[in-house]
FIDO-291681 format. One record per residue: y, z, x of N, C-alpha, C in turn. Coordinates in pm, 1 decimal. Layout:
+----------+----------+----------+----------+----------+----------+----------+----------+----------+
|       nv |       nw |       nu |      cav |      caw |      cau |       cv |       cw |       cu |
+----------+----------+----------+----------+----------+----------+----------+----------+----------+
|        Y |        Z |        X |        Y |        Z |        X |        Y |        Z |        X |
...
+----------+----------+----------+----------+----------+----------+----------+----------+----------+
//
This chain:
+----------+----------+----------+----------+----------+----------+----------+----------+----------+
|       nv |       nw |       nu |      cav |      caw |      cau |       cv |       cw |       cu |
+----------+----------+----------+----------+----------+----------+----------+----------+----------+
|  -6013.4 |   8448.8 |   3938.4 |  -6031.7 |   8305.9 |   3956.5 |  -5942.0 |   8225.9 |   3862.9 |
|  -5928.1 |   8272.3 |   3740.5 |  -5843.5 |   8201.9 |   3644.3 |  -5696.9 |   8207.6 |   3686.7 |
|  -5657.5 |   8317.3 |   3749.6 |  -5519.0 |   8328.9 |   3796.1 |  -5490.9 |   8226.5 |   3905.8 |
|  -5588.3 |   8202.4 |   3991.2 |  -5572.8 |   8101.3 |   4096.7 |  -5548.2 |   7963.4 |   4036.7 |
|  -5626.9 |   7930.0 |   3936.1 |  -5609.3 |   7800.1 |   3870.4 |  -5473.7 |   7790.6 |   3800.7 |
|  -5431.3 |   7901.5 |   3742.7 |  -5300.5 |   7901.8 |   3676.0 |  -5188.3 |   7884.2 |   3777.4 |
|  -5197.9 |   7950.0 |   3892.6 |  -5094.3 |   7937.1 |   3995.5 |  -5089.0 |   7795.4 |   4052.6 |
|  -5205.6 |   7737.6 |   4076.1 |  -5209.4 |   7599.6 |   4126.7 |  -5153.4 |   7503.4 |   4022.5 |
|  -5190.8 |   7523.7 |   3897.8 |  -5139.1 |   7438.1 |   3790.2 |  -4988.6 |   7452.7 |   3776.0 |
|  -4939.0 |   7574.8 |   3786.9 |  -4794.8 |   7598.8 |   3778.7 |  -4721.0 |   7532.1 |   3894.9 |
|  -4778.2 |   7538.6 |   4014.6 |  -4719.4 |   7473.7 |   4131.4 |  -4710.5 |   7322.5 |   4109.9 |
|  -4820.9 |   7261.7 |   4065.7 |  -4822.3 |   7117.1 |   4042.9 |  -4729.7 |   7077.7 |   3928.1 |
|  -4727.0 |   7156.1 |   3821.5 |  -4638.6 |   7127.4 |   3708.4 |  -4492.0 |   7136.6 |   3751.1 |
|  -4459.3 |   7236.0 |   3833.0 |  -4321.7 |   7248.5 |   3884.3 |  -4284.5 |   7126.7 |   3967.8 |
|  -4377.8 |   7078.5 |   4047.5 |  -4352.5 |   6960.2 |   4128.4 |  -4332.5 |   6835.8 |   4044.4 |
|  -4411.3 |   6820.6 |   3939.1 |  -4394.7 |   6705.3 |   3849.9 |  -4259.2 |   6711.3 |   3781.1 |
|  -4220.1 |   6826.9 |   3734.1 |  -4087.5 |   6841.0 |   3671.1 |  -3975.9 |   6811.6 |   3770.5 |
|  -3991.4 |   6860.7 |   3892.5 |  -3892.4 |   6831.9 |   3997.0 |  -3885.1 |   6682.2 |   4023.9 |
|  -3999.7 |   6615.6 |   4029.5 |  -4003.0 |   6471.8 |   4052.9 |  -3937.5 |   6393.1 |   3941.0 |
|  -3961.8 |   6432.8 |   3817.3 |  -3898.3 |   6365.5 |   3703.6 |  -3747.0 |   6386.2 |   3704.1 |
|  -3703.6 |   6505.1 |   3741.4 |  -3560.2 |   6536.2 |   3739.9 |  -3484.1 |   6471.2 |   3854.9 |
|  -3550.7 |   6444.7 |   3966.8 |  -3478.6 |   6396.9 |   4085.1 |  -3506.8 |   6251.8 |   4121.0 |
|  -3574.3 |   6178.3 |   4035.6 |  -3612.3 |   6041.5 |   4070.8 |  -3491.0 |   5955.5 |   4106.8 |
|  -3384.8 |   5964.4 |   4030.4 |  -3268.0 |   5879.1 |   4056.3 |  -3184.6 |   5927.6 |   4174.8 |
|  -3211.3 |   6045.7 |   4223.8 |  -3137.9 |   6100.2 |   4338.5 |  -3229.6 |   6120.5 |   4458.2 |
|  -3341.4 |   6050.7 |   4463.2 |  -3440.5 |   6073.7 |   4568.5 |  -3388.7 |   6038.0 |   4706.5 |
|  -3284.0 |   5955.9 |   4716.2 |  -3229.6 |   5922.4 |   4847.7 |  -3170.3 |   6045.4 |   4915.7 |
|  -3128.4 |   6144.5 |   4839.7 |  -3072.0 |   6265.5 |   4899.4 |  -3177.9 |   6350.2 |   4968.7 |
|  -3303.9 |   6327.3 |   4939.2 |  -3411.4 |   6407.4 |   4996.3 |  -3476.9 |   6341.5 |   5116.9 |
|  -3443.4 |   6215.8 |   5144.3 |  -3511.7 |   6150.7 |   5255.8 |  -3416.5 |   6074.6 |   5347.9 |
|  -3319.9 |   6006.0 |   5291.7 |  -3237.7 |   5916.3 |   5372.2 |  -3096.6 |   5966.3 |   5394.0 |
|  -3061.6 |   6076.8 |   5333.7 |  -2926.9 |   6127.3 |   5346.7 |  -2838.6 |   6081.5 |   5233.1 |
|  -2708.4 |   6089.9 |   5250.1 |  -2616.4 |   6066.1 |   5139.6 |  -2602.5 |   5919.5 |   5097.9 |
|  -2644.4 |   5826.6 |   5180.3 |  -2628.8 |   5685.6 |   5142.9 |  -2761.4 |   5630.4 |   5093.0 |
|  -2752.6 |   5541.6 |   4997.4 |  -2873.7 |   5479.8 |   4943.0 |  -2915.5 |   5363.4 |   5030.5 |
|  -3044.7 |   5341.2 |   5037.5 |  -3095.2 |   5227.2 |   5113.4 |  -3095.9 |   5104.1 |   5024.1 |
|  -3126.9 |   4993.3 |   5083.9 |  -3138.1 |   4869.7 |   5006.8 |  -3250.6 |   4882.8 |   4905.2 |
|  -3237.8 |   4819.7 |   4789.9 |  -3345.6 |   4827.6 |   4690.6 |  -3475.6 |   4771.4 |   4747.8 |
|  -3584.0 |   4839.1 |   4718.4 |  -3713.1 |   4793.9 |   4769.1 |  -3768.7 |   4684.7 |   4679.2 |
|  -3865.2 |   4614.0 |   4730.9 |  -3928.8 |   4507.0 |   4654.8 |  -4050.7 |   4560.5 |   4580.7 |
|  -4033.0 |   4668.2 |   4507.5 |  -4144.3 |   4726.6 |   4433.5 |  -4184.7 |   4634.0 |   4320.1 |
|  -4312.3 |   4633.4 |   4290.9 |  -4363.0 |   4548.3 |   4184.1 |  -4306.5 |   4591.7 |   4049.4 |
|  -4296.1 |   4719.7 |   4029.1 |  -4234.4 |   4768.7 |   3906.7 |  -4169.7 |   4902.9 |   3934.1 |
|  -4074.9 |   4938.7 |   3851.0 |  -4006.3 |   5066.7 |   3867.2 |  -4103.6 |   5181.0 |   3840.2 |
|  -4206.0 |   5155.3 |   3759.4 |  -4303.6 |   5258.5 |   3728.6 |  -4385.2 |   5297.2 |   3851.3 |
|  -4415.9 |   5201.0 |   3937.3 |  -4489.6 |   5232.0 |   4060.4 |  -4411.9 |   5329.2 |   4147.8 |
|  -4283.6 |   5305.3 |   4164.4 |  -4200.3 |   5393.5 |   4245.3 |  -4187.7 |   5531.3 |   4184.0 |
|  -4173.3 |   5536.8 |   4052.5 |  -4160.0 |   5665.5 |   3984.2 |  -4289.3 |   5746.2 |   3995.7 |
|  -4403.1 |   5680.5 |   3977.5 |  -4531.5 |   5749.9 |   3987.7 |  -4552.8 |   5801.9 |   4129.2 |
|  -4521.4 |   5720.4 |   4229.8 |  -4535.0 |   5764.6 |   4368.4 |  -4445.3 |   5884.5 |   4395.5 |
|  -4320.3 |   5880.1 |   4348.4 |  -4226.9 |   5990.2 |   4370.9 |  -4277.1 |   6118.3 |   4303.1 |
|  -4327.4 |   6107.0 |   4181.0 |  -4376.0 |   6224.4 |   4109.0 |  -4498.6 |   6283.1 |   4178.8 |
|  -4590.3 |   6199.1 |   4223.6 |  -4707.8 |   6248.7 |   4295.2 |  -4668.8 |   6315.9 |   4426.3 |
|  -4573.1 |   6258.3 |   4495.7 |  -4528.5 |   6317.4 |   4621.1 |  -4460.2 |   6452.2 |   4595.0 |
|  -4377.4 |   6457.8 |   4492.0 |  -4308.9 |   6583.1 |   4459.9 |  -4404.8 |   6690.0 |   4412.2 |
|  -4512.0 |   6649.9 |   4345.7 |  -4607.9 |   6748.3 |   4297.0 |  -4667.0 |   6828.6 |   4412.0 |
|  -4679.3 |   6767.3 |   4527.2 |  -4738.3 |   6837.1 |   4641.7 |  -4634.7 |   6891.3 |   4739.6 |
|  -4519.9 |   6826.5 |   4749.6 |  -4423.2 |   6861.7 |   4854.8 |  -4291.4 |   6916.5 |   4802.1 |
|  -4282.7 |   6956.5 |   4676.4 |  -4153.4 |   6992.5 |   4621.3 |  -4084.1 |   7108.4 |   4693.3 |
|  -4152.4 |   7209.2 |   4747.9 |  -4077.1 |   7313.0 |   4821.1 |  -4005.4 |   7257.6 |   4944.0 |
|  -4069.2 |   7166.7 |   5013.7 |  -4006.8 |   7105.2 |   5131.5 |  -3889.5 |   7017.4 |   5088.3 |
|  -3906.5 |   6943.4 |   4979.3 |  -3799.4 |   6857.6 |   4930.6 |  -3679.6 |   6938.4 |   4881.9 |
|  -3703.7 |   7054.1 |   4825.8 |  -3592.4 |   7141.1 |   4785.3 |  -3513.4 |   7183.1 |   4908.0 |
|  -3581.8 |   7220.7 |   5014.8 |  -3512.3 |   7261.3 |   5137.8 |  -3432.3 |   7145.7 |   5197.9 |
|  -3488.8 |   7024.4 |   5198.1 |  -3413.5 |   6911.1 |   5252.5 |  -3297.0 |   6875.3 |   5162.9 |
|  -3311.8 |   6894.3 |   5031.6 |  -3200.7 |   6869.2 |   4939.7 |  -3086.5 |   6967.0 |   4961.2 |
|  -3120.6 |   7093.3 |   4985.6 |  -3017.8 |   7194.0 |   5014.5 |  -2947.0 |   7159.5 |   5144.7 |
|  -3022.7 |   7116.5 |   5244.6 |  -2962.4 |   7077.2 |   5372.5 |  -2867.5 |   6958.1 |   5353.2 |
|  -2908.3 |   6859.1 |   5277.5 |  -2822.3 |   6742.8 |   5252.9 |  -2696.5 |   6784.0 |   5177.4 |
|  -2709.7 |   6872.4 |   5078.9 |  -2592.3 |   6919.5 |   5004.5 |  -2496.1 |   6993.0 |   5098.0 |
|  -2549.5 |   7070.5 |   5191.6 |  -2465.0 |   7142.3 |   5286.9 |  -2391.9 |   7044.0 |   5378.8 |
|  -2462.5 |   6942.4 |   5425.8 |  -2400.5 |   6840.9 |   5512.4 |  -2291.3 |   6766.2 |   5436.7 |
|  -2316.5 |   6728.7 |   5312.8 |  -2216.5 |   6657.5 |   5233.5 |  -2093.8 |   6744.5 |   5208.1 |
|  -2114.0 |   6872.9 |   5182.4 |  -2000.8 |   6963.5 |   5161.6 |  -1918.3 |   6976.4 |   5289.1 |
|  -1986.5 |   6980.7 |   5402.4 |  -1916.3 |   6990.3 |   5530.9 |  -1834.8 |   6863.4 |   5557.1 |
|  -1892.9 |   6748.0 |   5524.1 |  -1820.0 |   6621.6 |   5543.5 |  -1697.8 |   6613.7 |   5453.2 |
|  -1712.4 |   6658.6 |   5328.3 |  -1597.8 |   6657.5 |   5236.3 |  -1485.6 |   6745.6 |   5288.7 |
|  -1523.1 |   6860.5 |   5344.9 |  -1424.5 |   6952.4 |   5399.6 |  -1351.0 |   6887.6 |   5517.8 |
|  -1424.9 |   6816.4 |   5602.6 |  -1363.0 |   6749.7 |   5718.3 |  -1271.2 |   6637.4 |   5674.8 |
|  -1307.2 |   6566.0 |   5569.4 |  -1222.8 |   6457.0 |   5520.6 |  -1094.8 |   6508.1 |   5457.6 |
|  -1098.4 |   6626.9 |   5399.4 |   -979.3 |   6685.6 |   5338.4 |   -878.7 |   6733.4 |   5441.6 |
|   -924.3 |   6763.9 |   5561.8 |   -833.0 |   6814.0 |   5666.8 |   -752.0 |   6703.9 |   5728.4 |
+----------+----------+----------+----------+----------+----------+----------+----------+----------+
//
């Protein structure tokens, strides 16, 4: 039972760390390579907290979408060089 709690805690902690590390690059995980218009958030802390909470639960999916975006960007760079 204690191992289950440790694994869940490790999963959530990994997600929080991922959220803290990727906050400024979060557009690569949802909107693609271009940034959207700045939102009318009440404070930057609200957006950061939401991003960290979302990453705590969905970080494996966000890693996969980030890898996909990196692959698409690399492909576009290759096409522009030709």
